C-alpha positions as CSV (number, residue, x, y, z in Angstrom):
1,X,-30.4,7.0,-6.5
2,X,-27.4,9.1,-5.3
3,X,-24.1,7.5,-4.0
4,X,-24.2,4.0,-2.6
5,X,-23.9,3.6,1.2
6,X,-23.2,-0.1,1.4
7,X,-22.6,-3.1,-0.9
8,X,-19.8,-4.0,-3.4
9,X,-19.9,-0.7,-5.4
10,X,-19.6,1.3,-1.9
11,X,-16.6,-1.1,-0.8
12,X,-14.8,-0.3,-4.1
13,X,-15.4,3.4,-4.0
14,X,-14.2,3.5,-0.2
15,X,-11.2,1.5,-1.0
16,X,-10.1,3.7,-4.2
17,X,-10.6,6.9,-2.3
18,X,-8.5,5.8,0.5
19,X,-5.9,4.6,-2.0
20,X,-6.0,8.1,-3.7
21,X,-5.7,9.8,-0.6
22,X,-2.8,7.8,0.5
23,X,-1.1,8.5,-3.0
24,X,-1.7,12.0,-2.8
25,X,-0.1,12.5,0.8
26,X,3.0,10.4,-0.4
27,X,3.2,12.7,-3.6
28,X,3.0,15.9,-1.4
29,X,5.6,14.6,0.9
30,X,8.0,13.7,-1.8
31,X,7.2,16.9,-3.6
32,X,8.4,18.8,-0.3
33,X,11.4,16.6,0.2
34,X,12.6,17.3,-3.4
35,X,12.2,21.1,-2.8
36,X,14.2,20.8,0.5
37,X,16.8,18.6,-1.1
38,X,17.3,21.3,-3.9
39,X,17.6,23.9,-1.5
40,X,20.1,21.7,0.8
41,X,22.1,21.2,-2.6
42,X,22.4,24.9,-3.6
43,X,23.3,25.6,0.1
44,X,25.9,22.7,0.5
45,X,27.6,23.9,-3.0
46,X,28.0,27.6,-1.4
47,X,25.7,29.0,-4.2
48,X,23.7,31.4,-2.3
49,X,22.3,32.9,-5.2
50,X,20.7,30.1,-6.3
51,X,19.5,29.1,-3.0
52,X,17.6,32.3,-2.6
53,X,16.4,32.3,-6.1
54,X,14.9,28.9,-5.5
55,X,13.5,29.8,-2.0
56,X,11.8,32.8,-3.5
57,X,10.4,30.5,-6.2
58,X,8.8,28.4,-4.0
59,X,7.4,31.0,-1.8
60,X,5.7,33.0,-4.3
61,X,2.2,33.1,-3.8
62,X,-0.3,34.7,-6.3
63,X,-3.3,35.5,-4.0
64,X,-5.7,37.9,-5.4
65,X,-6.8,40.2,-2.7
66,X,-10.0,42.1,-2.8
67,X,-9.8,45.5,-4.3
68,X,-12.5,47.0,-2.1
69,X,-13.3,46.1,1.5
70,X,-16.1,47.9,3.4
71,X,-15.8,50.8,1.0
72,X,-12.2,51.2,1.4
73,X,-10.0,50.8,-1.8
74,X,-6.2,50.5,-2.1
75,X,-3.9,48.4,0.1
76,X,-3.0,51.2,2.5
77,X,-6.6,52.4,3.0
78,X,-7.7,48.7,3.5
79,X,-4.8,48.2,5.9
80,X,-5.7,51.3,7.9
81,X,-9.4,50.3,8.2
82,X,-8.3,46.7,9.6
83,X,-5.9,48.5,11.9
84,X,-8.6,50.9,13.3
85,X,-11.0,47.9,13.5
86,X,-8.6,45.7,15.4
87,X,-7.3,48.6,17.6
88,X,-10.9,49.4,18.6
89,X,-11.8,45.7,19.3
90,X,-8.7,44.8,21.3
91,X,-8.5,48.1,23.5
92,X,-12.4,48.2,24.2
93,X,-11.6,46.2,27.5
94,X,-9.4,48.1,30.2
95,X,-6.5,45.7,30.6
96,X,-4.9,47.2,33.5
97,X,-6.8,45.2,36.2
98,X,-6.3,42.2,34.3
99,X,-2.7,42.7,34.0
100,X,-2.4,43.3,37.6
101,X,-4.5,40.1,38.7
102,X,-2.0,38.1,36.3
103,X,1.0,39.8,37.8
104,X,-0.1,39.0,41.4
105,X,-0.9,35.3,40.6
106,X,2.6,35.1,39.1
107,X,4.0,36.6,41.9
108,X,2.2,34.7,44.5
109,X,2.6,31.4,42.8
110,X,6.2,31.3,42.0
111,X,7.2,27.6,41.4
112,X,10.3,27.0,43.4
113,X,10.5,23.6,42.0
114,X,9.0,23.5,38.8
115,X,11.2,22.1,36.1
116,X,10.4,22.2,32.2
117,X,11.9,19.2,30.6
118,X,14.0,19.3,27.4
119,X,11.6,16.5,25.9
120,X,8.7,18.7,26.8
121,X,10.2,21.6,24.9
122,X,11.0,19.2,22.0
123,X,7.3,18.1,22.0
124,X,6.0,21.5,21.8
125,X,8.2,22.7,19.1
126,X,7.4,19.6,17.1
127,X,3.7,20.3,17.6
128,X,3.9,23.8,16.1
129,X,2.2,24.5,12.8
130,X,4.3,25.2,9.7
131,X,3.9,28.1,7.5
132,X,2.6,30.5,10.1
133,X,3.6,34.0,10.6
134,X,6.8,34.7,12.5
135,X,7.0,36.8,15.6
136,X,8.3,40.1,16.3
137,X,11.9,39.2,15.9
138,X,11.1,37.3,12.5
139,X,11.2,33.8,14.1
140,X,9.0,31.2,12.4
141,X,8.1,27.6,13.7
142,X,10.4,26.3,11.0
143,X,13.4,28.2,12.6
144,X,12.7,26.4,15.9
145,X,12.2,23.1,14.4
146,X,15.4,23.1,12.3
147,X,17.6,25.0,14.8
148,X,19.3,21.7,16.1
149,X,19.5,20.0,19.4
150,X,20.8,22.9,21.6
151,X,17.9,25.1,21.4
152,X,15.6,22.7,23.3
153,X,18.0,22.6,26.2
154,X,18.4,26.6,26.3
155,X,14.6,27.0,26.2
156,X,14.0,24.6,28.9
157,X,16.6,26.4,30.9
158,X,15.1,29.7,30.2
159,X,11.6,28.7,30.8
160,X,12.2,27.0,34.0
161,X,14.2,30.2,35.2
162,X,11.2,32.4,34.5
163,X,8.9,30.1,36.3
164,X,11.1,29.7,39.3
165,X,11.7,33.7,39.5
166,X,8.2,34.8,38.2
167,X,9.9,37.0,35.9
168,X,9.1,37.2,32.0
169,X,11.1,39.5,30.0
170,X,9.1,42.1,28.3
171,X,10.3,41.6,24.9
172,X,9.1,37.9,25.0
173,X,5.6,39.4,26.2
174,X,5.5,41.3,22.5
175,X,2.4,40.3,20.3
176,X,1.7,40.9,16.5
177,X,-1.7,40.3,15.4
178,X,-2.0,40.0,11.4
179,X,-5.3,39.9,9.9
180,X,-5.4,37.2,7.1
181,X,-7.9,37.7,4.4
182,X,-9.6,34.7,3.2
183,X,-11.2,33.8,0.1
184,X,-14.8,34.4,-0.2
185,X,-16.8,31.2,-0.1
186,X,-19.3,32.0,-2.9
């Protein structure tokens, strides 16, 4: 009873499942490549309107958001509820002492001979996940990945300088936390 766990039938199931998954991955890759090619063609032809229309059509998502969360209804009321929830959560611990200890450790451990290599920056950029939210300036992982070969060089110089001098510009310390509603499991 149930699914076989060994034998000829199990081997056929295992091989067909592996083949299906391989073909599905190839199909998804080729679909993404076709979308990228269409965007590149519009951009190459100088057809900005078609480029942006195609991009908007590809990024349209039809997510059904809940109408009521914890008794709050409407987008602005739900957003305010989450804002107050996370505001109280993230401000529940006094961060002044922690900030002072981090600042002292940075100032005392200034790394005069630290060097961040361009290859390390390239690896870090390539390992960033796609499709995630952008930062405060609107820069997403995809921007960094497709920025060209000069960006990792500039970033390695910047990060090395920050480590050597023990200074991080305040605008690099800004963070935006965005709650993402997931579909209910049931």
